[in-house]
C-alpha positions in Angstrom: 98.3 3.0 94.0 99.4 1.2 90.9 103.1 1.4 89.9 103.8 -1.1 87.2 107.0 0.0 85.5 107.6 -3.5 84.2 104.7 -3.0 81.8 106.3 0.1 80.2 106.9 -0.9 76.7 110.1 -0.2 74.8 110.3 2.9 72.7 110.7 0.6 69.7 107.3 -1.0 70.3 105.6 -1.7 67.0 102.2 0.0 66.3 99.4 -1.9 64.7 99.5 -2.6 61.0 99.0 0.4 58.9 100.2 2.8 61.6 103.4 4.6 60.7 105.8 6.3 63.2 109.4 6.8 64.0 111.5 4.1 65.6 110.8 5.4 69.0 107.6 7.3 68.4 109.1 10.6 69.7 108.9 12.4 66.4 105.2 11.7 66.1 104.6 12.6 69.7 106.4 15.9 69.3 104.5 16.7 66.1 101.2 16.0 67.9 102.0 19.0 70.2 103.1 21.4 67.5 101.0 20.7 64.4 97.6 22.4 64.4 94.8 19.9 64.4 91.3 19.9 62.9 88.6 20.5 65.4 87.5 16.9 65.5 91.0 15.6 65.6 91.8 18.0 68.5 88.7 16.8 70.3 89.7 13.1 69.8 93.2 13.9 71.2 91.7 15.5 74.3 89.4 12.5 74.8 92.3 10.1 74.5 94.5 12.0 76.9 91.7 12.3 79.5 90.9 8.6 79.1 94.5 7.6 79.4 94.9 9.6 82.7 91.8 7.8 84.1 92.7 4.3 82.9 96.3 4.5 84.0 95.3 6.1 87.2 92.9 3.3 88.0 94.8 0.3 86.6 98.4 1.4 86.4 100.6 1.9 83.3 100.2 -1.8 82.4 96.6 -1.2 81.2 96.2 -1.9 77.5 95.6 0.7 74.8 92.3 -1.0 74.1 91.1 0.1 77.5 92.1 3.7 76.8 90.2 3.6 73.4 87.1 2.2 75.0 87.1 4.9 77.7 87.7 7.6 75.1 84.9 6.1 73.0 87.1 6.0 69.9 88.5 3.2 67.9 91.9 1.9 68.9 93.2 2.9 65.5 92.5 6.5 66.4 94.6 6.2 69.5 97.5 4.7 67.6 97.3 7.5 64.9 98.1 10.0 67.6 100.4 7.8 69.6 102.2 5.1 67.5 103.1 3.0 70.5 101.9 2.7 74.0 105.3 3.9 75.2 104.7 7.3 73.5 101.3 7.7 75.2 102.7 6.7 78.6 105.6 9.1 78.3 103.2 11.9 77.4 101.0 11.3 80.5 104.0 10.8 82.8 105.7 14.0 81.6 102.6 16.0 82.0 102.0 14.7 85.6 105.7 15.3 86.5 105.3 18.9 85.3 102.1 19.3 87.2 103.6 18.1 90.4 106.6 20.4 89.9 104.3 23.4 89.4 102.3 22.5 92.6 105.6 22.3 94.6 106.7 25.7 93.3 103.4 27.2 94.1 103.6 25.9 97.7 107.1 27.3 98.0 106.1 30.7 96.7 102.8 31.2 98.6 103.6 29.6 102.0 106.1 31.3 104.4 106.0 28.6 107.0 108.1 25.5 106.0 105.7 22.9 107.3 102.7 24.7 105.8 104.5 24.7 102.4 105.3 21.0 102.6 101.8 20.0 103.8 100.1 22.2 101.2 102.1 20.6 98.4 101.2 17.1 99.7 97.5 17.9 100.0 97.3 19.6 96.6 99.1 16.8 94.9 97.0 14.0 96.5 93.8 15.9 95.9 94.6 16.2 92.2 95.2 12.5 91.9 98.7 13.1 90.5 100.2 10.5 92.8 98.5 7.7 90.8 100.4 8.8 87.7 103.8 9.3 89.1 106.2 8.0 86.5 108.0 4.8 87.6 111.4 6.2 87.0 110.8 9.0 89.5 109.8 6.6 92.3 112.7 4.4 91.2 115.0 7.1 92.2 114.2 6.5 95.9 115.0 2.8 95.5 118.3 3.5 93.9 119.2 6.2 96.4 118.4 4.1 99.5 120.3 1.1 98.1 123.3 3.3 97.6 122.9 4.6 101.1 122.9 1.1 102.6 126.5 0.4 101.4 127.8 3.8 102.6 128.8 5.0 106.0 125.7 4.7 108.1 127.0 7.4 110.5 126.4 10.3 108.1 124.3 13.2 109.3 120.6 13.3 108.2 121.3 16.2 105.8 123.6 14.0 103.8 121.1 11.2 103.6 118.4 13.5 102.3 120.3 15.0 99.4 118.5 14.9 96.1 119.0 11.4 94.6 121.6 11.0 91.8 119.7 10.5 88.5 122.6 8.5 87.2 121.5 5.7 89.4 118.2 5.6 87.6 119.9 5.4 84.3 122.2 2.6 85.5 119.3 0.6 86.9 117.2 1.1 83.8 120.1 -0.3 81.7 120.5 -3.3 84.1 116.7 -4.0 84.0 116.7 -3.8 80.2 113.3 -2.1 80.2 114.4 0.3 77.4 112.8 3.3 79.1 115.3 6.0 79.9 114.3 8.5 82.6 113.1 12.0 81.6 116.1 13.6 83.3 115.0 17.2 82.9 111.5 16.7 84.2 112.5 14.4 87.0 115.4 16.6 88.0 113.2 19.7 88.2 110.7 17.8 90.4 113.3 16.4 92.7 115.0 19.8 93.1 111.9 21.7 94.1 110.6 19.0 96.4 114.1 18.9 97.9 113.8 22.5 98.8 110.5 21.9 100.6 112.0 19.0 102.5 115.1 21.0 103.4 113.2 24.0 104.7 110.9 21.8 106.8 113.8 19.9 108.3 115.9 23.0 109.0 112.8 24.5 110.9 112.8 21.3 113.0 109.3 20.4 111.8 110.2 17.4 109.7 111.7 14.2 110.9 115.5 14.2 110.2 115.4 10.8 108.4 112.7 11.8 105.9 113.9 12.0 102.3 112.6 13.4 99.1 111.8 9.9 98.0 109.7 9.4 101.1 107.6 12.5 100.3 107.0 11.2 96.7 106.0 7.9 98.1 103.5 9.6 100.4 101.9 11.3 97.3 101.7 7.9 95.6 100.4 6.0 98.6 97.8 8.6 99.6 96.1 8.7 96.2 94.0 5.5 96.1 91.7 4.8 93.2 88.2 4.1 94.4 85.0 3.8 92.3 83.1 6.5 94.4 84.6 10.0 94.1 83.4 11.1 97.5 84.7 8.0 99.2 88.0 8.4 97.3 88.4 12.0 98.5 87.6 11.1 102.1 90.0 8.1 102.1 92.8 10.2 100.6 92.3 13.0 103.1 92.2 10.5 106.1 95.3 8.6 104.9 97.2 11.8 104.2 96.5 13.1 107.7 97.9 9.9 109.2 101.0 10.0 106.9 101.6 13.7 107.7 101.6 12.9 111.4 104.2 10.3 110.7 106.4 12.7 108.8 106.3 15.4 111.5 109.1 15.9 114.0 108.3 15.3 117.6 110.2 16.9 120.6 112.4 14.6 122.5 110.8 13.2 125.6 112.3 14.4 128.9 
């Protein structure tokens, strides 16, 4: 797992000489999704996005754009023509992965009647897809902010109160304090936290999930159980084994007599 949010560049990052773009690159990124592309340009865009997922998944979001260009087998200028700054590319990948995780959680909710089966299906699907290696730092940061806030509150609260969906305002506040210049994608993060929260609540209410497990814990399981190994078969086996262990740790156990 590689979570390197300190390497996320500011939205005002300057692209290489000769590359134009908005102050924060969002205009160019949005247009890249709506403006029809020539066949060769569309192919290059797909290669860049695939390469970015692989490189960031293996090395973390701190990997340089040059690594993405090499993996895509295009010049770095081609990458910057589509994504005027690294921040724009990182946002694109992170938003897509957040959306993918949300869809996987909704599918598990809709197709599994048993609460534990729904939660475990979501975890297995997400880990197998490798999405955990690309969880955006601001989503994992929610857990840190939430637990910090819990530590200064009344420790006698019932578990249901401790597991409530984390307040995204905490993420914004911490981002401002850190000065990293990367605001959270509130809409995408909120959607993911809401649907995963429903999976967690159902499993807890059924008595199948430990009462102290939070939404943040579940997201950390996804990130932890998705290692990046050079051999695909070894990676799949390692992920499955690690997830089995983590699932056992999440599951509620009857009190001993």
